[in-house]
Steps between C-alpha positions, in 0.01 A plus 500: 500500500752286691856447379422132451207581272708758315760231425231258382366762257840509332519127430313521163735780390805296597366191322454706184877542460557124491507390866303195611246524784746396773777740395258789450358443848849482646595830335187664637576397860762770560351850471837652407578242232146518366516880474826492306379221271174688430698813409728304262197349323324836467815674372613240245267388223719199412466363852129578507448312173622178662827310518622143507516331839872555545502874425189567708668323792807721461283813496352384835853442631590852391199643681599311816857628486389859433260483795797435732708794381505857620376601160605461135390776262268417212759528219728253676204268580391499138857434388494172695147418378618535138802279571258229613271547202796484260607169651827643637421421864403134527510415871375634832862535613578722203196716573605544865848611395351731239288678765806548718686642203237758400470611863841661466506581127277751324391524137685496265629163616811353338364186332830313489565550871143407592513185287828390654380566855174310444635213295321596180618286210729297729634184342783266579627209298522153656880514463528836681266381772709184543818712525349733762393206714842341468670830595282535810576145617875545446521845659303402810662159536166317511580157653225280363133408453407608853515860372285441192197699621715775649681553169173528308367757748822701487516505120140622477599811697807591292445792259622305200241225549215674677286497187603154381239224475499324842463155343794566268712612799408184692585277204833679447595458867407134486714444189803677651463304824493175301813602310680615815391259774358202314156341550323622814470170689858393426629836616301474822643154575852631445440801725369273772797264468749788519338659806705455819378520862463856629807627681593852608636700209629853461253762382619674185484879481463492121403169336575633154831441324721787382396656172781315321310173542178616342432268207306567183290803595381835374862572402464277193149603401304801384663843538823377662529203268498734199779730614812531286806285553805672655661705226179505295427864584590736208813718536626808322835326444586129495796562729259600777326161482829313492631685807174434684502126427866480600414657838195282569617179338176503305294458819186676622578799724210688663457749783239597758535883526280640782501860612596506871231755586250269666417143596427235238143379458335186363526638144879502531498127572412442135795712383733314737366163382526594132852649511667259741301201382557555127876532550517195727288290268748564218807457717570873493554778750286772657616824661324675783559857393380790712388790282629758748499820293266706718655560845201712604281190538745220582553357847725228641201301632370457146831363370512250786140391463527448121790255534325329789182448295689369196678246718183417695325412175775247435739678263866596534634787284804424285627847581360795690566823318385862515439749223726726705783256428496646150465870573844578356438301182150647461639852533758429231230361272291813556796714396542279191131541418540879509809481280295303246246786509236265640453676835480859620474692827158656553420784743122498457270479797311177563183660371674615181641152443154349537359743245787435258445127533139545392338414831213741442501503118585141412774619268858586607697804394876557512649637821662842456830346617483202263734643237757656728861420400650173622780691674245704693313192617826336606591811699158523665494125578833544677344788694214272600748240618695758703192625687449834326128437454234418753236228438274572198720785379672278243445157345677294239246387239544249221456633147266234364228518231221751553328380182452152644156415631643344817526750792796299627694645206425864588833606653494315829705626793832318543645679804363731769648691793434366851652626822417205724807291594505151354512202736807356325675787317412757770574857375709403197226566246267795454341348190320170469392304192131423442348156456465560122873566470628251755299187446594404146865602539554301819321205334755541222800525734385190690449306175136421568370262236130538590376826651164383634252759628125562520283634219482860629855532362407403143522862381842529667643223285547742210700751706689207660611387153561855379745585781703180461530557125572871543805408711578190288508266797365144541118510491311251719151401391218632721197270515183583689256273684175571685528608859331329795222693671308371799146626538370624834825661605742782416840470335584870474790588730358848543160371612647232728719768659182704564339197667805465724542868583129551571476198729267284295762223525783445748784511247623376161498146642141513626361158399194664342725642229645312203857622525735202511613584853133503606428165333809356665395627841151361448657159448449446125775256394732623224440177310127578488570838339726343238237232436236771457710705257609198299143383442398841362727460201685785329348691210456857385160518668474634854400250768221655708445241769244484778635470853293183544703329226826593662374374837384175341851438365645566846241269655578218257873540560461490879254212498762238426810664650425614855417299813158502664440580865185489711396859565206666672442869435233572764526230768203349684583277799378141493512266801465129416322385814554125473879525473714501819652830618849374420410342164779541246538343159792605280398486135751478219362677195644575155581862422337446162285195416610500135863607540674252732834671436387781731516259793285453811442668834360393837213682677314437828131409531354568846177542694496874417520614142409812305295516182402784267215708642327489159501118512224505765152646494197458718247446219541178305371436148503225237765674291730577797763232578721658764450513876168581670327375819455125467697488174816296425800624307840355410833656596782499244767238590330423836411137586126551555215747439336712772136579573384826662301426815470851648653848493576793730413857413606837636223614737517859374553474124351157450801407287600132509837473677545125547365172363469176691536202270522124517767292326345235277775256595296190570356253255500596135369855466332612182737679262444875539391710204755773572844544654622816670840628613601516864796571726554340840573670831813335643739725691772233528550498122438876465172441321336706367736744325333838550521751214519861607378643170362344184475753220249437224529722193213588273505706183622854554280638222134443429539515120687276259634816340545770766407843360741794476357616832617172652460622861120494461517134399688370804308230691440565868551140613816392317681388816353266760701415811400193702648455845507171692516244220669171596705237314617148573846454657639368172549871425825520706714231331360606163602862561856410598539253217367742238739775604802268529434360152452849357839605642670193353356570155589869526859420594537253215370752245705788642820296509442399138440863397810617686714231338374608160580866578854400595538309174407822320750706707203675659544525874200726561292336778170510314337188648421432864318221681268751668352600164336158472394427858210661684217404733280432198700180437265339753184418304222251572136426442272543799266208442163628373613857572751626239867527411720695740852635538694656785507880482821701534359657821503160669764414762564130557816395685502141371553603138816698577810362335681254723226459760411146604177577684148450377197653663396843618756714681456819701475792262360297211225668300339300221348687206358312202394630158238321298658445158179394327177337607422138424334428170127532541297198399144605425397138482561429868234539761618658823 
């Protein structure tokens, strides 16, 4: 029996579960989908008994999704089936997400996490929806009705609104636009009246304002909106609160406390945004505090990169501090803790400590050194400090509460012995405090009003509070929010280091990674990252975001902020036979048709041009509108269309190497159905600009959630290098202008930061212009190709500071990175 007949035989079975004839036949078309659907029906009596039209359609959608996977086990499959039957999953989108979820989670599945991931029970009030729309418009500085459709599309991809009713989202956007910009037609007339003729304008490196100008945003809503007021955090003694408020003036004080043992990644951008943004929004202050308590893993390059990334994202620290600034005070507090009989020196091995802490039994037991006399612990702690013990031979442990159910209260280590010299204190110390001892006490000493961290530290809040109260010092309030995870990549420093060391990527800044230095090198604007993070909202739930959503935010940000240049990736020569040899027409074109502020540029149009190789084919068809023999096509910005009259092919390979075309420059030619990009050949104006390398990055991993054996999941084609692409000559003045403007902005920000440091009697040269300026400041859209930025490997003389030349110089080497592709429009016919 043929496969076609086999599918037909299943149609009656599929109709029996509630599908109509057309949908049953459609389900039977695909052998894989049909096989899965048949198995679901045979294995589930509820499905076999028949369903309503909606549920039966969702079961078919489930079968289709399962047919595309590498395999989902039966218990997980049936879990999703039951969610559909119970009415929990109500849309095809929810079913698709559910299949992805059970691919990486086995029974027993955590219902609450599944429901949140798949939007089960999602609801949002009209008021909350209105507020989210308003926040998005304010944060992204939406200018008017021209962005109406873009805003709707963007909001539909944000985690907080993904499961919202599309019609309700559209109505909310429309209402907010009316409130903000007035009636649509009146707003359009005003925009038209205010528009001035296009004139050259500087290209901004970062079109976003500083965080201090962010208006009503996530900082007033949800998790952040519900945080305590300064001074509202409980204290052991009233005097502690009074001293704190006297120091802060009752203002919000936060800190961003990274460990300088690696490069920051996209997840850290949320922590930077939350800590710096929350303080700025409330007129407060935010420290950049390096948690440098482990000299074995800390390197100078990490310290430098962290500050650079904070500044690159648009934030300036109030003060830059180090945990090592407080080593003397921390040591004294440790001595005080011992004197209060709340800490003791332990000589157990690491294995013995793990056993005592209940690692293998789930229940702790007292260490044999726990009840040693205070005087003995003081003596031994002094021996630790003086270098008597080698690493792991002695530790200072806090005497907490072994009866508590929280493992963070089971006598955590406060100090350990390390022999590696410290980058700042050198050989002064032989003992170093742990995170659990340092973090809360330095928060206390720096008068932090809001200690904001991610939810994996929830259990640590109890030990945080315990230590502050044990020493009777000011106790900041720790509040935890959900971290940002990006699917399809790795965030583990250990695993990224393995990728680097084993040669899977070229370094920590390889644009296929999602470290911040890699995103910067790729050309992603800092404002796009802040826009992305701000639209996610802040709650206690983790944000597990698909790479495609992040790229869509970047694409939307670039669409209205970067200039557009004619670009051809794989050039095919075209000779326009009815134009004179010396024909030259200089065309003035806008750098962005909808953003006149970006200015204009002038490009040549000549007898010889180049088009994209893929814009020509020998076989014509009714649904093909680009160039073919005898066919006419338009050229963007050119004065007339061209018609292909003949072509030349390589005698050996048969590959088309040149087209001969005719300019339709007489009479009134019929309007072409398609327009293609082109670049002219004109040596006198240095056209075209030849690109030495164009690097196109694809996903590094094949899976949305790379397995523990991540090496087996690495895609073989994640980097594509194209040589010989060409761009219009408008590239040269744009490159120089972009870099000059970036330097001006960097200098203004750096001067402002330095002046502030001087006002605080802080002469440390923390800020430099170079931290904000790099080749990636040159960004543009290659028309119909993608968004691009200049790579750090590129050498271009004209962008050097102080140079007055434009054009290619000897020694120049142009390397472009594709930031993101253009948005695909499935509705367009090629």
